[in-house]
C-alpha positions in Angstrom: -59.4 89.6 110.7 -56.5 90.1 108.3 -53.2 90.7 109.9 -52.7 93.9 108.0 -56.2 95.2 109.5 -55.0 94.0 112.4 -51.7 96.1 112.3 -53.5 99.0 110.9 -56.1 99.2 113.5 -53.3 99.0 116.3 -51.0 102.0 114.9 -54.1 104.2 114.7 -55.4 103.2 118.3 -51.9 103.7 120.1 -50.6 106.4 117.6 -46.9 105.4 117.8 -45.8 101.8 117.5 -42.6 99.9 117.9 -41.8 96.9 115.7 -40.8 95.0 119.1 -44.3 95.8 120.7 -46.1 94.7 117.3 -43.7 91.7 116.9 -44.7 90.6 120.6 -48.5 90.7 119.6 -47.4 87.3 117.7 -49.7 87.8 114.6 -47.1 86.2 112.3 -43.5 85.7 112.4 -41.1 88.7 112.2 -40.2 88.5 108.7 -43.5 88.5 107.6 -44.2 91.4 109.8 -41.6 93.8 108.4 -43.0 92.9 104.8 -46.7 93.5 105.9 -45.4 96.5 108.1 -43.5 97.8 104.5 -46.3 97.2 102.5 -48.7 98.9 104.6 -46.1 102.0 104.7 -46.0 102.2 101.0 -49.6 102.2 100.5 -49.9 105.1 103.2 -51.7 103.4 105.5 -49.4 104.9 108.3 -45.8 106.8 108.8 -42.1 105.2 109.2 -40.4 108.1 110.1 -37.6 106.1 112.0 -36.9 102.8 111.1 -38.8 100.3 113.5 -41.2 103.3 114.6 -44.6 103.5 113.0 -47.1 106.5 113.4 -50.7 106.7 112.8 -51.8 109.3 110.0 -54.3 110.8 112.3 -51.6 111.2 115.2 -51.0 114.8 116.3 -47.8 115.8 114.5 -46.8 118.1 117.5 -47.5 115.4 120.1 -45.9 112.9 117.7 -42.5 114.9 117.4 -41.6 115.1 121.1 -42.9 111.8 121.7 -40.3 110.1 118.6 -37.2 112.2 120.8 -37.5 113.7 124.5 -37.3 117.5 123.9 -39.6 120.3 123.5 -41.5 122.0 121.0 -39.6 125.4 120.5 -38.6 128.1 117.9 -41.2 128.8 114.8 -43.3 126.0 116.4 -43.8 127.4 119.7 -44.6 131.1 118.6 -47.6 129.5 116.2 -48.9 127.7 119.2 -48.5 131.0 121.5 -50.4 132.8 118.6 -47.6 135.0 118.0 -47.1 134.2 114.3 -50.2 133.0 111.9 -47.8 130.8 109.5 -48.2 127.1 110.2 -45.2 125.5 110.8 -45.1 122.8 108.6 -41.2 122.3 109.9 -41.8 121.6 113.6 -38.8 122.3 116.0 -37.8 120.5 118.7 -35.1 121.4 121.3 -33.4 118.1 122.3 -30.6 116.4 123.2 -28.8 116.1 119.8 -29.9 117.0 116.5 -32.0 115.2 113.9 -34.1 115.1 110.9 -37.5 113.2 109.9 -40.2 113.2 107.5 -43.4 112.8 108.7 -46.1 112.9 105.7 -46.2 117.0 104.9 -44.3 117.8 108.1 -40.4 117.7 108.5 -39.6 117.6 112.0 -36.3 118.9 112.9 -34.4 118.6 116.3 -31.8 121.1 117.2 -29.3 120.7 120.6 -31.3 122.3 123.5 -29.2 124.9 125.4 -31.3 123.9 129.1 -34.6 123.0 129.7 -35.7 125.9 132.0 -38.9 127.8 130.7 -40.9 124.7 129.4 -44.7 124.2 130.0 -46.7 121.1 129.4 -50.2 122.9 127.9 -51.0 121.7 125.5 -48.0 120.2 124.4 -44.4 120.3 126.1 -43.3 123.3 124.7 -41.4 126.2 125.4 -43.2 129.1 127.2 -43.4 132.5 125.1 -40.2 133.6 127.2 -37.9 130.6 126.6 -39.4 130.2 122.6 -37.8 134.2 122.1 -34.8 133.0 123.8 -34.1 130.1 121.6 -35.2 131.9 118.8 -32.5 134.6 119.3 -30.0 131.9 119.6 -31.4 130.0 116.9 -32.0 132.9 114.5 -30.7 131.3 111.4 -33.3 128.5 111.5 -36.2 130.8 112.2 -35.0 134.3 111.0 -35.5 137.9 112.2 -38.6 139.0 110.7 -40.2 136.2 112.5 -38.5 137.0 115.7 -39.5 140.2 115.5 -43.0 140.2 114.8 -43.3 137.4 118.0 -41.5 140.3 119.7 -44.0 142.7 118.8 -47.0 140.6 119.5 -46.0 139.1 122.7 -46.6 139.9 126.4 -43.4 139.0 128.0 -42.6 138.8 131.7 -39.1 140.9 131.5 -38.3 138.7 135.0 -38.6 135.3 133.5 -37.2 136.1 129.9 -33.9 137.5 131.7 -33.9 134.6 134.7 -33.2 132.7 131.5 -30.9 134.9 129.3 -29.4 136.7 131.9 -25.5 135.1 131.4 -25.8 135.3 127.7 -22.9 137.1 125.9 -23.1 141.2 125.4 -23.6 140.0 121.1 -27.3 138.5 122.9 -28.5 141.6 124.2 -27.0 143.8 121.8 -28.9 142.1 118.7 -32.0 141.9 121.1 -32.0 145.5 122.0 -31.4 146.4 118.1 -34.5 144.4 117.4 -36.8 146.2 120.3 -35.3 149.8 119.0 -37.2 148.9 115.7 -40.5 148.1 117.0 -43.2 150.1 116.3 -44.2 149.9 120.3 -42.8 148.7 123.3 -44.8 148.0 126.6 -43.3 148.3 130.4 -42.0 144.9 130.3 -40.1 145.1 127.1 -38.9 148.2 128.1 -37.2 146.9 131.2 -35.5 144.5 129.0 -34.5 147.3 126.4 -33.1 149.1 129.3 -30.9 146.0 130.5 -29.9 145.7 126.8 -28.5 148.9 127.0 -26.5 148.2 129.9 -24.8 145.2 127.9 -23.3 147.3 125.0 -19.4 146.1 124.3 -17.8 145.5 121.2 -18.7 145.5 117.6 -21.2 142.8 116.7 -22.9 141.6 113.3 -26.3 140.5 113.5 -26.3 137.6 111.2 -23.0 136.1 109.5 -20.1 138.3 108.9 -21.6 140.0 105.8 -21.3 144.0 105.3 -24.4 145.9 106.4 -25.3 149.0 107.8 -23.6 150.1 111.1 -25.7 151.3 114.1 -23.5 153.0 116.7 -26.0 153.0 119.6 -26.0 149.0 119.8 -22.6 148.7 118.1 -24.5 146.2 115.7 -23.6 146.0 112.0 -27.3 145.4 110.6 -26.7 143.2 107.7 -29.9 141.8 107.1 -31.9 145.0 106.7 -34.6 147.1 108.6 -37.1 146.5 105.8 -37.0 142.9 105.9 -36.8 142.7 109.9 -39.9 144.5 109.7 -41.3 143.0 106.3 -44.4 142.0 108.8 -45.3 145.6 109.7 -45.0 147.0 106.4 -47.4 144.9 104.7 
């Protein structure tokens, strides 16, 4: 069997293989191995998202994202996996120890800095729970957008206790934005109502919904909505 075929088969079975491991197989010299691997990558046999790391094209991209770097799937990726949004996430978000970005075929793997690692589940991947995913989304609204957040909030079955245990120490601005989003939803169940009432108690100083651009001032929440209700609820109005 040719060396290239052996390498391709090994990477496919391993799903992820590092150069040092492939080199330890003793198939050829280190220099020849690098040349062969580069040729196989150019031929599309497997991916090379990080220097010295090779990934099978058949490997589950969600699994690969957390195998390349320690962390957990979150933001729009977790919302999709929890069936809270329908849009397939070609950008896979991972909360990790630092920021990074890699290309994996048709997927973009984006790593953002995790605030903490509470509220993580292991089924079917290492990922944020529903409450943790929504909490992360609210902290990183610039990465996902308020329309997707409000849609997920509407569709989610949330435990108020679990959500508030994760977010309870956040600033008043966090809860003012959340309370405003909840107020726009077509309906709220009892658990969301508990969170809503908690948000009411946390209203303090004026806050912008996003950035510092002008917008509509909402006195109840002391929020400047510079995104727009039509944009936030675009999923409902379609």
